[in-house]
C-alpha positions as CSV (number, residue, x, y, z in Angstrom):
1,M,17.2,-9.8,-27.2
2,S,18.2,-6.3,-28.4
3,D,18.8,-3.3,-26.3
4,G,15.8,-1.7,-27.8
5,Q,13.6,-4.8,-27.0
6,K,14.9,-4.8,-23.4
7,L,14.1,-1.0,-23.0
8,E,10.6,-1.7,-24.1
9,L,10.1,-4.2,-21.4
10,Q,11.3,-1.9,-18.6
11,I,8.8,-1.3,-15.8
12,D,9.6,1.6,-13.3
13,V,7.9,0.1,-10.5
14,I,5.8,-3.0,-9.7
15,C,3.6,-2.7,-6.7
16,I,2.4,-6.0,-4.8
17,G,-0.5,-5.6,-2.2
18,N,-4.0,-6.1,-1.1
19,A,-6.3,-5.5,-3.9
20,I,-9.2,-3.6,-2.4
21,L,-12.2,-1.9,-4.1
22,D,-12.7,1.4,-2.1
23,L,-16.0,2.6,-1.5
24,L,-16.0,6.3,-0.5
25,L,-18.8,8.1,1.2
26,E,-19.2,11.7,2.8
27,A,-20.6,11.1,6.4
28,S,-21.1,13.3,9.5
29,E,-19.7,12.3,12.9
30,D,-23.2,11.3,13.9
31,V,-23.1,8.5,11.2
32,L,-19.9,7.2,12.9
33,I,-21.4,7.2,16.3
34,K,-24.4,5.3,14.8
35,F,-22.4,2.5,13.5
36,G,-20.1,2.4,16.6
37,M,-17.0,3.6,14.5
38,T,-13.7,5.2,15.8
39,K,-13.0,8.1,13.8
40,G,-9.8,7.9,11.9
41,S,-9.6,4.1,12.5
42,M,-9.2,1.1,10.2
43,S,-11.2,-1.9,11.4
44,L,-11.4,-5.3,9.8
45,V,-15.1,-6.3,9.3
46,E,-17.2,-9.0,7.6
47,L,-18.5,-8.4,4.0
48,A,-22.1,-8.4,5.3
49,T,-21.2,-5.5,7.5
50,V,-19.8,-3.4,4.6
51,E,-23.0,-4.4,2.6
52,A,-25.4,-3.3,5.2
53,I,-23.8,0.0,5.9
54,Y,-23.3,0.8,2.3
55,K,-27.0,0.0,1.4
56,D,-28.1,2.1,4.5
57,L,-26.0,5.1,3.5
58,G,-26.4,5.1,-0.4
59,P,-24.2,4.6,-3.2
60,G,-20.6,6.2,-3.2
61,I,-17.5,6.6,-5.4
62,E,-16.1,3.0,-6.4
63,T,-12.5,2.9,-7.2
64,S,-9.6,0.6,-7.0
65,G,-7.7,0.8,-3.7
66,G,-5.4,-0.6,-1.2
67,S,-2.0,0.9,-0.2
68,A,0.1,-0.5,-2.9
69,A,-2.7,-0.1,-5.6
70,N,-3.0,3.5,-4.7
71,T,0.8,4.0,-5.0
72,A,0.7,2.1,-8.5
73,A,-2.1,4.5,-9.6
74,G,-0.4,7.6,-8.5
75,L,2.8,6.6,-10.1
76,A,1.0,5.9,-13.3
77,L,-0.8,9.2,-13.3
78,L,2.5,10.9,-12.8
79,G,3.8,9.3,-16.2
80,A,5.7,6.2,-14.7
81,K,5.6,2.6,-16.2
82,V,3.9,0.7,-13.5
83,A,2.6,-3.0,-13.0
84,Y,0.7,-4.3,-10.2
85,I,0.1,-7.6,-8.4
86,G,-2.9,-8.3,-6.2
87,K,-6.0,-10.7,-5.9
88,V,-9.5,-10.2,-6.8
89,Y,-12.3,-12.5,-7.4
90,D,-14.4,-12.9,-10.7
91,D,-17.3,-10.7,-9.4
92,Y,-18.8,-7.2,-9.8
93,M,-16.3,-5.6,-7.4
94,G,-13.4,-7.4,-9.0
95,Q,-14.2,-6.1,-12.5
96,V,-14.6,-2.6,-11.2
97,F,-11.2,-2.9,-9.5
98,L,-9.7,-4.3,-12.8
99,N,-11.2,-1.7,-15.2
100,H,-10.2,1.2,-12.8
101,I,-6.6,0.4,-12.2
102,R,-6.1,-0.4,-15.8
103,S,-7.8,2.7,-16.8
104,V,-5.1,4.7,-15.3
105,G,-2.4,3.1,-17.1
106,V,-1.3,0.4,-14.8
107,E,-0.3,-3.0,-16.0
108,Y,-2.4,-5.6,-14.2
109,S,-2.4,-9.3,-15.2
110,T,-2.8,-11.3,-12.1
111,L,-5.2,-14.1,-12.6
112,V,-8.7,-13.4,-10.8
113,A,-10.0,-16.1,-8.5
114,T,-13.0,-18.3,-9.4
115,K,-13.1,-20.0,-5.9
116,G,-13.0,-18.6,-2.3
117,S,-13.7,-15.4,-0.9
118,S,-15.1,-12.2,-2.6
119,T,-13.3,-9.3,-3.9
120,A,-12.0,-7.4,-1.0
121,C,-13.5,-3.8,-0.2
122,C,-13.1,-1.1,2.0
123,L,-16.1,1.2,3.2
124,I,-14.5,4.6,3.8
125,L,-16.5,7.4,5.6
126,V,-15.2,11.0,5.1
127,T,-16.2,13.4,7.6
128,P,-16.2,17.2,6.9
129,D,-12.7,17.8,8.5
130,A,-11.3,15.4,5.7
131,E,-10.6,12.6,8.2
132,R,-11.3,9.1,6.9
133,T,-12.6,6.1,8.8
134,M,-12.1,2.8,7.0
135,N,-14.0,-0.6,7.4
136,T,-12.1,-3.3,5.5
137,Y,-13.2,-6.8,4.4
138,L,-10.0,-8.5,3.2
139,G,-11.8,-11.2,1.2
140,A,-9.8,-12.6,-1.9
141,S,-6.9,-9.9,-1.6
142,A,-5.4,-12.1,1.4
143,D,-5.3,-15.2,-0.8
144,L,-2.2,-14.0,-2.8
145,D,0.3,-16.7,-3.0
146,L,3.7,-17.8,-4.7
147,T,1.8,-18.7,-8.0
148,D,0.7,-15.0,-8.5
149,I,4.4,-13.8,-8.6
150,D,5.4,-13.5,-12.1
151,P,9.2,-13.7,-12.3
152,L,9.2,-12.0,-15.7
153,L,7.2,-8.9,-14.5
154,I,9.8,-8.8,-11.3
155,S,12.9,-8.9,-13.8
156,R,11.3,-6.2,-15.8
157,S,10.8,-3.8,-12.9
158,K,13.4,-1.3,-11.7
159,I,11.8,-1.3,-8.1
160,V,9.7,-4.0,-6.3
161,Y,7.3,-2.3,-4.0
162,L,5.8,-4.4,-1.3
163,E,2.9,-3.6,1.2
164,G,3.3,-4.5,4.6
165,Y,-0.3,-5.4,5.4
166,L,0.2,-8.6,3.2
167,W,2.7,-10.0,5.8
168,D,-0.2,-11.3,7.9
169,R,-0.9,-14.2,5.8
170,A,1.7,-17.0,5.5
171,S,1.0,-17.6,1.9
172,A,1.3,-13.9,1.0
173,K,4.5,-13.7,3.2
174,Q,5.9,-16.4,1.1
175,A,4.9,-14.7,-2.2
176,F,6.7,-11.4,-0.9
177,L,9.9,-13.2,0.1
178,E,9.8,-14.8,-3.4
179,A,9.4,-11.4,-5.0
180,A,12.4,-9.9,-3.0
181,R,14.5,-12.8,-3.8
182,L,13.8,-12.4,-7.6
183,A,14.5,-8.9,-7.3
184,N,17.8,-9.4,-5.6
185,E,18.7,-11.8,-8.3
186,A,17.9,-9.6,-11.1
187,G,19.7,-6.7,-9.4
188,R,16.5,-4.8,-8.9
189,K,15.5,-2.6,-5.8
190,V,13.1,-3.6,-3.1
191,A,10.8,-1.1,-1.4
192,L,8.7,-1.8,1.6
193,T,5.9,0.3,3.2
194,L,5.3,-0.8,6.9
195,S,1.5,0.2,6.4
196,D,0.6,0.4,9.9
197,S,2.1,0.5,13.5
198,F,-0.2,-2.4,14.7
199,C,1.1,-4.4,11.7
200,V,4.7,-3.6,13.0
201,E,3.9,-4.9,16.4
202,R,2.7,-8.1,15.0
203,H,5.7,-8.7,12.8
204,R,8.6,-6.5,14.2
205,E,11.3,-9.2,14.1
206,S,10.5,-10.6,10.7
207,F,10.0,-7.0,9.4
208,L,13.7,-6.1,10.7
209,N,15.0,-9.3,9.0
210,L,13.4,-8.4,5.8
211,I,14.5,-4.8,5.8
212,K,18.2,-5.6,6.8
213,N,18.6,-8.5,4.2
214,H,16.3,-7.4,1.0
215,V,15.0,-4.0,1.5
216,D,16.6,-0.8,-0.3
217,L,13.8,1.8,0.4
218,L,11.7,1.9,3.5
219,F,8.4,3.9,3.9
220,A,6.9,4.6,7.3
221,N,5.3,7.2,9.3
222,E,6.5,8.5,12.8
223,S,4.5,5.9,14.7
224,E,5.5,2.9,12.7
225,I,9.1,3.6,12.6
226,M,9.3,4.2,16.3
227,S,7.4,1.1,17.0
228,L,9.8,-0.9,14.6
229,Y,12.7,0.2,16.8
230,Q,10.9,0.2,20.2
231,T,11.8,3.8,21.0
232,D,9.9,7.0,21.9
233,V,12.6,9.2,20.5
234,L,12.3,9.7,16.8
235,E,15.9,10.7,16.5
236,D,16.9,7.1,17.8
237,A,14.8,5.5,15.1
238,F,16.3,7.7,12.5
239,E,19.7,6.6,13.5
240,K,18.9,3.0,13.7
241,V,17.1,2.7,10.2
242,G,20.1,4.7,8.5
243,N,22.2,1.6,9.5
244,D,19.5,-1.1,8.3
245,C,18.7,0.0,4.9
246,K,19.9,2.5,2.0
247,I,17.2,4.9,2.1
248,A,14.0,5.5,4.5
249,A,11.3,8.0,3.9
250,I,9.3,8.9,6.8
251,T,6.1,10.9,6.7
252,R,5.3,13.4,9.8
253,S,2.0,14.6,8.8
254,D,1.7,18.4,8.8
255,K,5.4,18.5,9.8
256,G,6.4,17.1,6.5
257,S,8.7,14.3,6.0
258,V,12.3,13.1,6.6
259,V,14.5,11.1,4.2
260,I,17.4,9.3,5.6
261,Y,20.2,8.3,3.5
262,G,22.8,6.4,5.7
263,P,24.0,9.0,8.2
264,Q,22.4,12.0,6.3
265,K,19.0,13.3,7.0
266,Y,17.0,15.5,4.6
267,S,13.9,17.4,5.8
268,V,11.3,18.2,3.5
269,K,8.4,20.7,4.5
270,A,4.7,19.9,4.1
271,E,3.0,21.8,1.4
272,E,0.2,23.8,2.8
273,V,-3.3,23.2,1.5
274,S,-5.9,25.7,2.0
275,D,-8.8,23.3,1.8
276,V,-8.3,19.6,2.7
277,I,-11.1,17.5,1.3
278,D,-10.1,13.7,2.0
279,T,-6.9,12.4,3.4
280,T,-7.7,8.9,2.2
281,G,-4.4,7.2,0.8
282,A,-2.3,10.5,1.4
283,G,0.7,8.4,2.7
284,D,0.4,6.1,-0.3
285,Q,0.5,8.8,-2.8
286,Y,3.5,10.3,-1.1
287,A,5.3,7.0,-1.7
288,G,4.3,7.3,-5.4
289,V,5.8,10.7,-5.6
290,F,8.9,9.6,-3.9
291,L,9.5,6.5,-6.1
292,Y,8.9,8.8,-9.0
């Protein structure tokens, strides 16, 4: 293969995660109370629950979602060459997901499932203060396994970006490890987002092992990084993560973010926004900007 052909095959980032169709609705806090939701939370629910609430509240915006998919879409819109691996079912929601993520320029070729659970979806209620409350049905997204990891896509990608949420399923965990192994063998970089502090609590030791042995770039927020290192002192977490991976990017909400590069620490101020409309996926888009 010529150098020109190799250049044509190059992908900046490949993202691997839960393929979820987002159903976005504006709602008052009274609606949250009506359905017994905790504002700002993410709850795992059955598909019937999502369908019943969605039917009651009326149609909303339907778009591809999930942490890694949001990052992929954000990167593509910034002009990067991006691919995505995630599992959907051959149904209406799966087709909407496929059409949307491809429409923003993301390469997506994972085979759709024809057996098993329906496509994953997340009913997101956004209150007037821009806070989002998520009700997630994981469906087919949790069925990602080794057969969905394309070695050619991995070898074509400069960075392999992994979504921590998928670590809950043994088959998806094996897929992650295979993707990391292939990336390491090809001399590519591996990035991981911790996704959620509860996810960190469930998988702390295996996450630490993954970070120390395979991860070049780590993304987390304050609560996630402190949970990872079991400390209440943020600076202690900064010091420890600097020893475990090459680069860590930590979001701190309105306090901005901190980038750790070994012993060095760089603080980035938050950009003030006069009118915040929706905070859904804010951390995911931050990861996309950083990677680009």
